[in-house]
Structure formats: structure tokens, C-alpha cells
N, C-alpha and C positions, 0 to 999 in steps of 0.2 A: 755685871759682864760691859766687856768693852765693846765699844760702839762696831768694830767688825766683826764681831760675833754677833751682835743680835742679828744686823743686817744681811750677812752669809746665811744664816740659818733660818732666818724670816722669808731669803728670797727662796730657799731648798725646797719649804713647806709650802708656798704658792707654786712651785716650778711643779712639784712631786705629788701635789694633792689630788690635782687633779688630771694631770696628765696620766698614763696608765706606765708608770714607772716605781710605783711604790715611795709613797712620802716615808713611812716610818722606816722602811731602808734604807732611803738616804739621809736621813738626821742620825738612824744610828752607825753608819758607816763613816758621817764626818767628824762624829764625836768621836769615834778610834782611827779614823786618818788622820787628821786632826792633833790628836791626844787633849782633849778637851773634856773636863769634868762633864759632867752632865749639867746639863741648864734647869731644873728645877722642875716639877710640875705647875708652880704660877707660868712660867714664861711657855709651857708647853699650853698651857691656858690660853695665853694672849694670840699665841700663833694660830689656835683652833680657833679663835673667836675671830681672828682676822680672818681666814678663807671661807666661817660660816657666811660673814659680812657679805665676801665678795659673790658669792653662790646665789643667794639671796635676793643680793640686790640686780645680780646678772638675770635672773628667772623671778625677777617679783613677779611679770603679769602673771605665770603659770601660776604660783606659790598663790596667788591671791582669789585666782577663780578656782582652782584646789579647796582650799579654804570656806570658800564660799558656798561652794556646791555640797563639802560636805556637810556643813554645819545645815544646810537646807533639806539633808535625807532626815527623813521622821519611819520609825521602825513600822513592818507593814507595807511602805514604798517600795515598787524595783526599783535601783539603782541608775541612773543614768551612766554613761561611758565617765565622766570627771568624778564623779562619786565611788565607783569601781576603781580606779587609779589612785584617786587617796586613799580607798581599805589596800588595796595592792603594795603602794607604799609602807604601811604601817603593818600589815601583814610580812612585808620584806626585812622588816628590820630585828622581827621578833629571832631571829636565828642569831645575829651576831650579836645582841643584849644575852643571851642563854652562853654561848661560847663564852665571852668576854667576863662573863660572872663566872665559871666554869675556872677558866685559866688562870686568873685574878692577875695581881702584879707580877706573883714570881715564877709563872709561867710565860707571859710576856718578856720578863728580862731573860730567860733563859733561853728563847730563840731567836735572841739578836746576836747571833753567834753568825760571824762575816761567809763559812761554807753552808748554813743553814738560808742568807740572804741572797746570797750569789745564786746558789739552786734553785731557788726561788727564781729570780730573775730570769734565768737560763728557761726551767721548765716550763714557767707560766708566759712567757713572753713566747714561745714556740704555740703556744695553744691557743696564744691570740691569734697570734699570723691565720694558723689551720681554719680558725672561727671565721677569720675574715676573708681568707679564701672562698670557705662554703659559699658564704653568703654573696661576693660576686660572681658565682657559679649559681646561684636560682633566677626565677624568672623575677625577682623584684629587681628592679631600676633605681638607683641611685640617684638622689634629687641633686641637682649640680646649682640652682639660684637660691638664695637666701632665703625666701620665702617659700621656694616647693620644698626645703628641705625640714622646715619646721610643721608645715602640711603633711608631709608624709611621716614624720615624726606622730603628730595628731593622729593622723588615719590608721597608725598601727596601736599608739594605745588604747583606740576605741573598740580595739580586737583583743586585747590582752586579757588572758584570763588570771584568775587567782593564783592557778596552780604554776603558770610561768614567774609570776611572782614570787611565787614562795622559793622556788626554785634559783631564781636570782638571786635573793634574801639568804639562800643557805649557802651558794657561793661568795656572796661576801662577806660571810664567816669566815673563809678563808684567810680573808685578808687580814684579820689579827697577827696573823702570822708575817714576820718581816719579811719584804722583797716578793709578796705576791702582790699585792695593788688592788687597791679597790676598788677605782673604778676600769683597773685592764680587767680582774676579774669578772663585775659584773658585767662589764660589755662583752666578753667574752660568751657567760651563759647565754646572757643577752640574744647574739649573733648564731649559739649552737641551737638556741630556743626558735630563731626563726624572723627577727624582732633585722630589721634594717638599719645600715651605720646610725642613719640620722635618730631612729629609735635607740637603739641601745646607747648613743653617746650622751642622748638629753633623760633617756631614764637614769643613766647613770649618776649625772648632776642632780638632777631631783632625788633622787633616792639619799645623796651626799646630806639630805639636810636634816632627818631625823638622826641619822648617825651623829653628824657633827652636832649639834643642839645636845644630847646623851654625853657624851666627850665633855664638851663644856660643862656639862651639870655636875657629872664625875669628879672634872679636874677640881671646881668647885668646892664640893664636898672632901675631899682629900685635901684640897689648901685648907680650908678652914679647921682642918685638925692637925696643922702643922704649926709648930713652933717657928720654922725661918721667918723672918723677916721678910717684906714681900717688898721688890724693888721695881717701884707704880710707874716707873717713869721708863725704865727696859721696856716693862709687857707697855705699854700705852706702843710705843714706837717699833716694837714689836709687830704687833696688831695691826698699824696704819700700813707698814710696808706690804706684810700679808696679802692685805683686803686690796688694796691697789694693784699689786701685781699679780694676783686672785683673779682678778677680772681682765685683765690684758691675755692673762695663760688660758680660760676661759674662751674668750672669742677666736684668738691663735687655735686652739686645738681644735674645736667645730671647723673654723675653716680648713685644715689643715686633713681630719677626718671626710669632711665632703671631699675633698679634692683628689688626694693619693689614698686615702684608707691610714690602717696601724702602720706599715713597712715602717717606716724611719723609727718608732718608739721599740718597736721589735727588735732592729739590729742594735740599737741602743744598749736595749737590755741585755743584750746577747754580750755585749761588747763587755759593758760593766761587771757583767756574771765574769768573764773570763779574767779581766783583769785585778776583780777582786780575790779568785780562786791565787791566780797567781802572786796577786800582794803577800795572803795569808801564807801561802806556801815558804816563798822566800823570808816569810818576817819568821818562821821555823815556830 
């Protein structure tokens, strides 16, 4: 691959994996708009691995605490809030795994149509805006200071139920359709279920870890049976760029969601969806 292609695709992955604007939709559109061939499973693996490193690095304290508490649990003992959160994250991952296996690669490729992507960008963007408006109209006050933002999320996590976790997981399964956005749909579900912006954003990021791990494992399995040569240099560059850029995107997004909400991302989704529809119609 050309270096420019590697840099652009890695930046697209980093920017769109964590923002509620759909990474799969953007990667599919980039290939179609620029006329590039599919970059291959190996390079997809590298990009996902890079963003996995970013989210694990940023939320390392939360993830270590979760892992520690989950490993401390023994059958017959009541679960503490952190153990329930860990169980909830595992439970919320199951629907996406089931839907992904049923859909298969053929189904995923079929749904990469520009009209499908554009429609999902607009529809699920509007739903995210409605959910955010609903949250602002409730009695919950949004935290403004960074420390308060984290404490607010943890306080909500302690009250989350396994039913809420499963519903958010079912919503996450919809993100297998390009244009939906995994972070966007999980935040939308969380906000509709009464989570604050702080909790919805952090839960969405934490929930991305098991999904990304499974995506990397799946890509490795597919790569194991592939006959094509692996460009390790391209993979290393792509992973490094997506990891570094991903760290910055997470920090940026948490700051924006704390101060102004999801409005800028909703406007971007609608504008991009309208552009893609116009481009597809003009292309004939």
C-alpha cells in the first residue's frame, strides 16, 4: 500500500472508531469515494489492534480495577458494583457476537451500500440527538469538572442493572450495519435508559474493549487461513498511527461530550449522509 493510503485509513479508523459517526461506514465510503481496492484482512487487523491499544491505554485504571474485582468473585458471594459492571460488559457483548456470526462476511459486504450507510448516518444521528435532548431535560445534572465527570459515571455504574446492560448490548449489535456507529448506538441506548452523558460515554468506551478483542481474534483467524503475503511494515505503521491518534480522539470526545453534548456529531452525520446520497444519485 502507498504510505498516503496507510495514513489516511489509519486516521479514519482512529477518528471514527470512538466518535459516534461510524468507523465501518467511513472506511467503506473512503474506498468507494477514492476508488481504492479493499485493503485486506491483515491491514484491518492492524487498525483495530491500534485502536484497541488506545482505549486500553486510556482506560487502563478502570480496566485493571474491573479485572481485579471480577477475579475476586467466588460463586455464592454477592457481587459488588464493579463485579456487576464486569458481568454486564460481558453480557452486553453477546448479542453482537451472535449477530456477527449469523451475518457472516457475505452479509457484511452486502450492507456496505452507500444508500444504506447514508440512511443509517441520518436516522441514528437523529435518534442520538433525541436521546441527548431527553437526558438534558431530566433531573440529572451534567458534571462539568473532569473529576466530577468520572465520579458521576461511577455513581451511575453502581446503579446499572444487567437488563440495562443487555439492552445496550442488543443496540450494539445494530452497529454491524455500516453507518450506525457502535459508540453512537450504545450511547443512544444508554441515554434512553436514563444514563447520564458521562456514564453513557464511558460505558461505550469500556464496552468497546471486548468487541475489539474479538474483532482482532477473528481477523487473526481469517488471516491464518489466507494465502496472501502479509505486509508487516504497512501493518505496523497503520497500528501505530491509529493507536496514537485514538488516544487523542478519546480525550477530545470526552471533553466535547462533557461541555456541549452530541450536537456537533449529529450535524456531521446528517451532512455526510445527505452528501453521500447526493453523490450516489449523481454517480448514477
